[in-house]
MOPAC internal coordinates of N, CA, C and O (Angstrom, degrees):
PM7 1SCF
backbone

  N    0.0000 0     0.00 0     0.00 0    0    0    0
  C    1.4452 1     0.00 0     0.00 0    1    0    0
  C    1.5291 1   108.99 1     0.00 0    2    1    0
  O    1.2310 1   120.36 1   -48.97 1    3    2    1
  N    1.2966 1   116.92 1   131.03 1    3    2    1
  C    1.4566 1   122.43 1  -179.78 1    5    3    2
  C    1.5274 1   108.48 1  -102.98 1    6    5    3
  O    1.2310 1   121.03 1   -53.95 1    7    6    5
  N    1.3386 1   115.64 1   126.05 1    7    6    5
  C    1.4598 1   121.06 1   179.35 1    9    7    6
  C    1.5289 1   107.87 1   -97.82 1   10    9    7
  O    1.2310 1   120.33 1   -54.15 1   11   10    9
  N    1.3272 1   116.98 1   125.85 1   11   10    9
  C    1.4699 1   119.18 1   177.87 1   13   11   10
  C    1.5315 1   110.32 1   -57.12 1   14   13   11
  O    1.2310 1   120.78 1   -34.15 1   15   14   13
  N    1.3291 1   116.11 1   145.85 1   15   14   13
  C    1.4551 1   121.41 1  -175.92 1   17   15   14
  C    1.5278 1   112.35 1   -57.31 1   18   17   15
  O    1.2310 1   119.63 1   137.47 1   19   18   17
  N    1.3095 1   118.31 1   -42.53 1   19   18   17
  C    1.4581 1   121.73 1  -179.48 1   21   19   18
  C    1.5323 1   110.80 1   -60.41 1   22   21   19
  O    1.2310 1   120.08 1   136.75 1   23   22   21
  N    1.3174 1   117.45 1   -43.25 1   23   22   21
  C    1.4617 1   121.78 1   179.35 1   25   23   22
  C    1.5257 1   110.17 1   -65.71 1   26   25   23
  O    1.2310 1   120.38 1   140.29 1   27   26   25
  N    1.3220 1   116.88 1   -39.71 1   27   26   25
  C    1.4630 1   121.46 1   178.87 1   29   27   26
  C    1.5309 1   110.55 1   -61.82 1   30   29   27
  O    1.2310 1   120.34 1   135.41 1   31   30   29
  N    1.3475 1   116.95 1   -44.59 1   31   30   29
  C    1.4665 1   121.19 1   178.67 1   33   31   30
  C    1.5271 1   110.44 1   -61.19 1   34   33   31
  O    1.2310 1   119.78 1   140.39 1   35   34   33
  N    1.3339 1   118.02 1   -39.61 1   35   34   33
  C    1.4608 1   121.66 1   179.10 1   37   35   34
  C    1.5253 1   109.93 1   -63.46 1   38   37   35
  O    1.2310 1   120.16 1   134.14 1   39   38   37
  N    1.3197 1   117.30 1   -45.86 1   39   38   37
  C    1.4597 1   120.93 1  -179.72 1   41   39   38
  C    1.5311 1   111.02 1   -62.88 1   42   41   39
  O    1.2310 1   119.94 1   139.01 1   43   42   41
  N    1.3162 1   117.72 1   -40.99 1   43   42   41
  C    1.4634 1   121.29 1  -179.64 1   45   43   42
  C    1.5296 1   110.25 1   -64.67 1   46   45   43
  O    1.2310 1   120.57 1   137.24 1   47   46   45
  N    1.3403 1   116.51 1   -42.76 1   47   46   45
  C    1.4585 1   121.08 1   179.93 1   49   47   46
  C    1.5278 1   110.36 1   -66.06 1   50   49   47
  O    1.2310 1   120.06 1   137.71 1   51   50   49
  N    1.3218 1   117.48 1   -42.29 1   51   50   49
  C    1.4622 1   121.87 1   179.71 1   53   51   50
  C    1.5239 1   110.58 1   -63.57 1   54   53   51
  O    1.2310 1   119.73 1   138.45 1   55   54   53
  N    1.3174 1   118.12 1   -41.55 1   55   54   53
  C    1.4632 1   122.85 1  -178.88 1   57   55   54
  C    1.5206 1   110.63 1   -66.17 1   58   57   55
  O    1.2310 1   119.64 1   138.36 1   59   58   57
  N    1.3364 1   118.30 1   -41.64 1   59   58   57
  C    1.4562 1   120.35 1  -179.22 1   61   59   58
  C    1.5275 1   110.53 1   -68.83 1   62   61   59
  O    1.2310 1   119.71 1   147.49 1   63   62   61
  N    1.3250 1   118.16 1   -32.51 1   63   62   61
  C    1.4612 1   121.40 1   177.47 1   65   63   62
  C    1.5193 1   110.26 1   -68.01 1   66   65   63
  O    1.2310 1   120.07 1   140.99 1   67   66   65
  N    1.3191 1   117.47 1   -39.01 1   67   66   65
  C    1.4548 1   121.01 1  -178.87 1   69   67   66
  C    1.5283 1   111.59 1   -67.32 1   70   69   67
  O    1.2310 1   119.85 1   151.93 1   71   70   69
  N    1.3175 1   117.90 1   -28.07 1   71   70   69
  C    1.4536 1   121.58 1  -178.18 1   73   71   70
  C    1.5226 1   112.73 1   -86.83 1   74   73   71
  O    1.2310 1   119.42 1   169.08 1   75   74   73
  N    1.3196 1   118.72 1   -10.92 1   75   74   73
  C    1.4554 1   122.11 1  -178.67 1   77   75   74
  C    1.5240 1   109.68 1   -70.84 1   78   77   75
  O    1.2310 1   120.60 1   -41.87 1   79   78   77
  N    1.3302 1   116.45 1   138.13 1   79   78   77
  C    1.4556 1   121.49 1   177.75 1   81   79   78
  C    1.5157 1   107.92 1  -102.50 1   82   81   79
  O    1.2310 1   120.94 1   -52.26 1   83   82   81
  N    1.3313 1   115.80 1   127.74 1   83   82   81
  C    1.4557 1   120.28 1  -179.60 1   85   83   82
  C    1.5180 1   110.17 1   -73.81 1   86   85   83
  O    1.2310 1   120.70 1   -39.76 1   87   86   85
  N    1.3300 1   116.27 1   140.24 1   87   86   85
  C    1.4673 1   121.37 1   177.50 1   89   87   86
  C    1.5161 1   111.20 1   -78.43 1   90   89   87
  O    1.2310 1   120.11 1   147.43 1   91   90   89
  N    1.3210 1   117.39 1   -32.57 1   91   90   89
  C    1.4548 1   121.86 1  -177.81 1   93   91   90
  C    1.5142 1   110.99 1  -119.06 1   94   93   91
  O    1.2310 1   121.37 1   -30.46 1   95   94   93
  N    1.3422 1   114.99 1   149.54 1   95   94   93
  C    1.4646 1   120.73 1  -178.72 1   97   95   94
  C    1.5245 1   108.96 1  -133.02 1   98   97   95
  O    1.2310 1   120.78 1   -29.76 1   99   98   97
  N    1.3163 1   116.12 1   150.24 1   99   98   97
  C    1.4551 1   120.34 1   171.86 1  101   99   98
  C    1.5281 1   107.85 1   -71.47 1  102  101   99
  O    1.2310 1   120.81 1   -10.06 1  103  102  101
  N    1.3146 1   116.05 1   169.94 1  103  102  101
  C    1.4680 1   119.31 1   177.93 1  105  103  102
  C    1.5241 1   110.09 1   -59.35 1  106  105  103
  O    1.2310 1   120.17 1   139.50 1  107  106  105
  N    1.3150 1   117.28 1   -40.50 1  107  106  105
  C    1.4662 1   120.81 1  -179.89 1  109  107  106
  C    1.5240 1   111.29 1   -63.53 1  110  109  107
  O    1.2310 1   120.54 1   136.29 1  111  110  109
  N    1.3395 1   116.57 1   -43.71 1  111  110  109
  C    1.4688 1   120.27 1   179.20 1  113  111  110
  C    1.5265 1   111.21 1   -66.80 1  114  113  111
  O    1.2310 1   120.43 1   139.46 1  115  114  113
  N    1.3394 1   116.78 1   -40.54 1  115  114  113
  C    1.4657 1   120.69 1   179.01 1  117  115  114
  C    1.5252 1   110.28 1   -64.46 1  118  117  115
  O    1.2310 1   120.56 1   140.29 1  119  118  117
  N    1.3295 1   116.53 1   -39.71 1  119  118  117
  C    1.4646 1   120.71 1   178.33 1  121  119  118
  C    1.5247 1   110.40 1   -63.59 1  122  121  119
  O    1.2310 1   120.57 1   135.03 1  123  122  121
  N    1.3193 1   116.52 1   -44.97 1  123  122  121
  C    1.4664 1   120.68 1  -179.81 1  125  123  122
  C    1.5253 1   111.49 1   -65.11 1  126  125  123
  O    1.2310 1   120.58 1   138.44 1  127  126  125
  N    1.3256 1   116.49 1   -41.56 1  127  126  125
  C    1.4598 1   121.60 1  -178.50 1  129  127  126
  C    1.5213 1   111.63 1   -66.50 1  130  129  127
  O    1.2310 1   120.55 1   138.68 1  131  130  129
  N    1.3441 1   116.55 1   -41.32 1  131  130  129
  C    1.4623 1   120.99 1  -173.83 1  133  131  130
  C    1.5243 1   113.79 1   -88.93 1  134  133  131
  O    1.2310 1   120.52 1   157.41 1  135  134  133
  N    1.3253 1   116.61 1   -22.59 1  135  134  133
  C    1.4575 1   119.79 1  -175.13 1  137  135  134
  C    1.5198 1   112.46 1    88.73 1  138  137  135
  O    1.2310 1   120.28 1  -179.79 1  139  138  137
  N    1.3186 1   117.07 1     0.21 1  139  138  137
  C    1.4675 1   122.18 1   175.59 1  141  139  138
  C    1.5214 1   107.38 1   -82.90 1  142  141  139
  O    1.2310 1   120.01 1   -39.76 1  143  142  141
  N    1.3104 1   117.59 1   140.24 1  143  142  141
  C    1.4657 1   121.23 1  -179.44 1  145  143  142
  C    1.5166 1   112.04 1   -64.67 1  146  145  143
  O    1.2310 1   120.81 1   -26.29 1  147  146  145
  N    1.3286 1   116.05 1   153.71 1  147  146  145
  C    1.4693 1   120.64 1  -179.91 1  149  147  146
  C    1.5260 1   112.13 1   -60.18 1  150  149  147
  O    1.2310 1   120.31 1   136.07 1  151  150  149
  N    1.3240 1   117.02 1   -43.93 1  151  150  149
  C    1.4670 1   119.67 1  -178.76 1  153  151  150
  C    1.5232 1   110.91 1   -66.25 1  154  153  151
  O    1.2310 1   120.10 1   140.88 1  155  154  153
  N    1.3181 1   117.42 1   -39.12 1  155  154  153
  C    1.4649 1   120.88 1   177.22 1  157  155  154
  C    1.5201 1   109.77 1   -64.87 1  158  157  155
  O    1.2310 1   120.23 1   138.91 1  159  158  157
  N    1.3212 1   117.17 1   -41.09 1  159  158  157
  C    1.4665 1   121.22 1   178.31 1  161  159  158
  C    1.5296 1   109.80 1   -61.57 1  162  161  159
  O    1.2310 1   120.08 1   137.87 1  163  162  161
  N    1.3218 1   117.45 1   -42.13 1  163  162  161
  C    1.4690 1   120.95 1   177.63 1  165  163  162
  C    1.5298 1   111.11 1   -63.23 1  166  165  163
  O    1.2310 1   120.12 1   139.64 1  167  166  165
  N    1.3441 1   117.37 1   -40.36 1  167  166  165
  C    1.4646 1   121.18 1   177.52 1  169  167  166
  C    1.5192 1   110.87 1   -60.96 1  170  169  167
  O    1.2310 1   120.46 1   135.01 1  171  170  169
  N    1.3288 1   116.73 1   -44.99 1  171  170  169
  C    1.4617 1   121.13 1  -179.34 1  173  171  170
  C    1.5262 1   110.88 1   -59.65 1  174  173  171
  O    1.2310 1   120.67 1   141.26 1  175  174  173
  N    1.3281 1   116.33 1   -38.74 1  175  174  173
  C    1.4671 1   121.13 1   177.82 1  177  175  174
  C    1.5294 1   109.68 1   -69.32 1  178  177  175
  O    1.2310 1   120.23 1   134.53 1  179  178  177
  N    1.3304 1   117.17 1   -45.47 1  179  178  177
  C    1.4678 1   121.29 1  -179.83 1  181  179  178
  C    1.5306 1   111.45 1   -62.46 1  182  181  179
  O    1.2310 1   119.95 1   143.57 1  183  182  181
  N    1.3302 1   117.71 1   -36.43 1  183  182  181
  C    1.4655 1   122.57 1   179.25 1  185  183  182
  C    1.5271 1   111.78 1   -73.68 1  186  185  183
  O    1.2310 1   120.24 1   168.86 1  187  186  185
  N    1.3389 1   117.15 1   -11.14 1  187  186  185
  C    1.4624 1   120.62 1  -178.75 1  189  187  186
  C    1.5204 1   113.33 1    79.60 1  190  189  187
  O    1.2310 1   120.33 1  -163.03 1  191  190  189
  N    1.3180 1   116.97 1    16.97 1  191  190  189
  C    1.4680 1   121.46 1  -179.34 1  193  191  190
  C    1.5271 1   112.09 1   -83.98 1  194  193  191
  O    1.2310 1   120.78 1   156.49 1  195  194  193
  N    1.3211 1   116.11 1   -23.51 1  195  194  193
  C    1.4601 1   122.34 1  -176.85 1  197  195  194
  C    1.5287 1   108.38 1  -126.54 1  198  197  195
  O    1.2310 1   119.58 1   -71.43 1  199  198  197
  N    1.3318 1   118.40 1   108.57 1  199  198  197
  C    1.4703 1   119.88 1  -178.13 1  201  199  198
  C    1.5226 1   112.19 1   -68.81 1  202  201  199
  O    1.2310 1   121.27 1   -34.29 1  203  202  201
  N    1.3252 1   115.17 1   145.71 1  203  202  201
  C    1.4615 1   121.30 1  -177.78 1  205  203  202
  C    1.5209 1   110.70 1  -135.64 1  206  205  203
  O    1.2310 1   121.10 1   -14.10 1  207  206  205
  N    1.3053 1   115.51 1   165.90 1  207  206  205
  C    1.4640 1   123.50 1   170.28 1  209  207  206
  C    1.5241 1   106.56 1  -106.84 1  210  209  207
  O    1.2310 1   120.13 1   -44.00 1  211  210  209
  N    1.3069 1   117.35 1   136.00 1  211  210  209
  C    1.4582 1   120.52 1   176.88 1  213  211  210
  C    1.5193 1   108.46 1  -106.27 1  214  213  211
  O    1.2310 1   120.55 1   -52.08 1  215  214  213
  N    1.3140 1   116.56 1   127.92 1  215  214  213
  C    1.4645 1   122.98 1   175.57 1  217  215  214
  C    1.5219 1   105.93 1  -124.46 1  218  217  215
  O    1.2310 1   121.32 1   -84.61 1  219  218  217
  N    1.3173 1   115.07 1    95.39 1  219  218  217
  C    1.4599 1   119.04 1  -172.89 1  221  219  218
  C    1.5154 1   108.80 1    63.44 1  222  221  219
  O    1.2310 1   120.50 1    56.73 1  223  222  221
  N    1.3188 1   116.64 1  -123.27 1  223  222  221
  C    1.4635 1   121.03 1   178.46 1  225  223  222
  C    1.5192 1   112.21 1   -90.10 1  226  225  223
  O    1.2310 1   120.65 1   171.84 1  227  226  225
  N    1.3200 1   116.37 1    -8.16 1  227  226  225
  C    1.4644 1   120.48 1  -176.53 1  229  227  226
  C    1.5262 1   110.74 1   -85.05 1  230  229  227
  O    1.2310 1   120.68 1   -42.23 1  231  230  229
  N    1.3193 1   116.30 1   137.77 1  231  230  229
  C    1.4610 1   123.31 1   177.54 1  233  231  230
  C    1.5172 1   108.38 1  -107.73 1  234  233  231
  O    1.2310 1   120.34 1   -54.80 1  235  234  233
  N    1.3239 1   116.95 1   125.20 1  235  234  233
  C    1.4649 1   122.45 1  -178.06 1  237  235  234
  C    1.5270 1   109.76 1  -115.08 1  238  237  235
  O    1.2310 1   120.79 1   -48.18 1  239  238  237
  N    1.3203 1   116.09 1   131.82 1  239  238  237
  C    1.4638 1   122.82 1   176.61 1  241  239  238
  C    1.5188 1   107.52 1  -112.15 1  242  241  239
  O    1.2310 1   120.86 1   -53.94 1  243  242  241
  N    1.3201 1   115.96 1   126.06 1  243  242  241
  C    1.4687 1   119.69 1   178.73 1  245  243  242
  C    1.5223 1   109.84 1   -70.38 1  246  245  243
  O    1.2310 1   121.01 1   -39.81 1  247  246  245
  N    1.3162 1   115.67 1   140.19 1  247  246  245
  C    1.4634 1   121.91 1  -179.01 1  249  247  246
  C    1.5283 1   111.18 1   -59.54 1  250  249  247
  O    1.2310 1   119.82 1   135.35 1  251  250  249
  N    1.3268 1   117.95 1   -44.65 1  251  250  249
  C    1.4706 1   120.31 1  -178.47 1  253  251  250
  C    1.5311 1   111.35 1   -67.23 1  254  253  251
  O    1.2310 1   120.06 1   146.72 1  255  254  253
  N    1.3264 1   117.49 1   -33.28 1  255  254  253
  C    1.4643 1   121.36 1   177.50 1  257  255  254
  C    1.5242 1   110.17 1   -66.78 1  258  257  255
  O    1.2310 1   120.37 1   137.62 1  259  258  257
  N    1.3201 1   116.89 1   -42.38 1  259  258  257
  C    1.4642 1   120.94 1   178.72 1  261  259  258
  C    1.5236 1   110.63 1   -63.11 1  262  261  259
  O    1.2310 1   120.24 1   137.77 1  263  262  261
  N    1.3222 1   117.14 1   -42.23 1  263  262  261
  C    1.4701 1   120.43 1   178.95 1  265  263  262
  C    1.5279 1   110.47 1   -63.13 1  266  265  263
  O    1.2310 1   120.26 1   136.93 1  267  266  265
  N    1.3315 1   117.11 1   -43.07 1  267  266  265
  C    1.4671 1   121.54 1   178.39 1  269  267  266
  C    1.5288 1   110.35 1   -63.26 1  270  269  267
  O    1.2310 1   120.46 1   136.92 1  271  270  269
  N    1.3459 1   116.73 1   -43.08 1  271  270  269
  C    1.4551 1   121.84 1   179.23 1  273  271  270
  C    1.5300 1   110.46 1   -58.59 1  274  273  271
  O    1.2310 1   120.56 1   135.06 1  275  274  273
  N    1.3127 1   116.53 1   -44.94 1  275  274  273
  C    1.4644 1   120.38 1  -177.97 1  277  275  274
  C    1.5264 1   111.14 1   -67.10 1  278  277  275
  O    1.2310 1   120.06 1   143.85 1  279  278  277
  N    1.3169 1   117.48 1   -36.15 1  279  278  277
  C    1.4629 1   121.13 1   178.26 1  281  279  278
  C    1.5256 1   110.84 1   -66.69 1  282  281  279
  O    1.2310 1   120.53 1   133.40 1  283  282  281
  N    1.3330 1   116.59 1   -46.60 1  283  282  281
  C    1.4663 1   122.06 1  -178.35 1  285  283  282
  C    1.5292 1   111.40 1   -64.63 1  286  285  283
  O    1.2310 1   120.22 1   146.39 1  287  286  285
  N    1.3285 1   117.19 1   -33.61 1  287  286  285
  C    1.4676 1   121.13 1  -174.62 1  289  287  286
  C    1.5216 1   113.97 1  -103.34 1  290  289  287
  O    1.2310 1   120.22 1  -163.98 1  291  290  289
  N    1.3088 1   117.18 1    16.02 1  291  290  289
  C    1.4605 1   120.42 1   179.26 1  293  291  290
  C    1.5309 1   109.77 1   -58.89 1  294  293  291
  O    1.2310 1   120.70 1   -50.66 1  295  294  293
  N    1.3194 1   116.26 1   129.34 1  295  294  293
  C    1.4594 1   121.81 1   178.66 1  297  295  294
  C    1.5237 1   114.27 1    84.31 1  298  297  295
  O    1.2310 1   119.71 1   179.22 1  299  298  297
  N    1.3083 1   118.16 1    -0.78 1  299  298  297
  C    1.4712 1   121.71 1  -179.69 1  301  299  298
  C    1.5314 1   110.71 1   -96.98 1  302  301  299
  O    1.2310 1   120.98 1   -24.62 1  303  302  301
  N    1.3285 1   115.72 1   155.38 1  303  302  301
  C    1.4573 1   121.56 1   176.99 1  305  303  302
  C    1.5250 1   108.61 1   -83.84 1  306  305  303
  O    1.2310 1   120.22 1   -70.89 1  307  306  305
  N    1.3177 1   117.18 1   109.11 1  307  306  305
  C    1.4655 1   121.90 1  -176.55 1  309  307  306
  C    1.5255 1   112.84 1   -74.07 1  310  309  307
  O    1.2310 1   120.20 1   171.88 1  311  310  309
  N    1.3206 1   117.22 1    -8.12 1  311  310  309
  C    1.4571 1   120.16 1   178.54 1  313  311  310
  C    1.5293 1   111.80 1   -89.01 1  314  313  311
  O    1.2310 1   120.43 1   169.88 1  315  314  313
  N    1.3285 1   116.78 1   -10.12 1  315  314  313
  C    1.4593 1   122.27 1  -179.97 1  317  315  314
  C    1.5304 1   108.72 1  -104.00 1  318  317  315
  O    1.2310 1   120.50 1   -71.69 1  319  318  317
  N    1.3147 1   116.66 1   108.31 1  319  318  317
  C    1.4649 1   122.47 1  -174.04 1  321  319  318
  C    1.5199 1   112.22 1   -54.66 1  322  321  319
  O    1.2310 1   119.61 1   140.55 1  323  322  321
  N    1.3230 1   118.35 1   -39.45 1  323  322  321
  C    1.4664 1   121.61 1  -177.67 1  325  323  322
  C    1.5236 1   112.30 1   -72.87 1  326  325  323
  O    1.2310 1   119.98 1   159.33 1  327  326  325
  N    1.3123 1   117.64 1   -20.67 1  327  326  325
  C    1.4623 1   121.70 1  -177.54 1  329  327  326
  C    1.5321 1   112.61 1   -86.82 1  330  329  327
  O    1.2310 1   120.60 1   161.23 1  331  330  329
  N    1.3256 1   116.47 1   -18.77 1  331  330  329
  C    1.4692 1   121.55 1  -174.51 1  333  331  330
  C    1.5287 1   109.85 1   -86.37 1  334  333  331
  O    1.2310 1   120.95 1   -49.70 1  335  334  333
  N    1.3270 1   115.79 1   130.30 1  335  334  333
  C    1.4618 1   121.23 1   176.80 1  337  335  334
  C    1.5325 1   109.89 1   -87.97 1  338  337  335
  O    1.2310 1   121.48 1   -41.54 1  339  338  337
  N    1.3212 1   114.78 1   138.46 1  339  338  337
  C    1.4645 1   121.64 1   178.32 1  341  339  338
  C    1.5228 1   109.92 1   -79.91 1  342  341  339
  O    1.2310 1   120.13 1   -37.15 1  343  342  341
  N    1.3209 1   117.36 1   142.85 1  343  342  341
  C    1.4633 1   121.25 1   173.10 1  345  343  342
  C    1.5203 1   108.37 1  -114.61 1  346  345  343
  O    1.2310 1   121.06 1   -29.18 1  347  346  345
  N    1.3043 1   115.58 1   150.82 1  347  346  345
  C    1.4713 1   121.78 1  -179.42 1  349  347  346
  C    1.5047 1   109.92 1  -104.08 1  350  349  347
  O    1.2310 1   120.10 1   180.00 1  351  350  349

């Protein structure tokens, strides 16, 4: 089977896009990725424990920041504001 060149280029571009890892995630994506609930994730942002980027109304959490946050707070109760360590 011969695949036309244009179709092949489309498939290659689509495949490379699917393999790309996003640096930033919305609160919903960060919650899904980490297993932390959306409301808890919003609380952490509101408490200033998890730094974010604001783009208009959208809140973006960097992937590396989320990983660092989870490492620093391993074993801590994320629902208790005083127990959660802030990351920079």
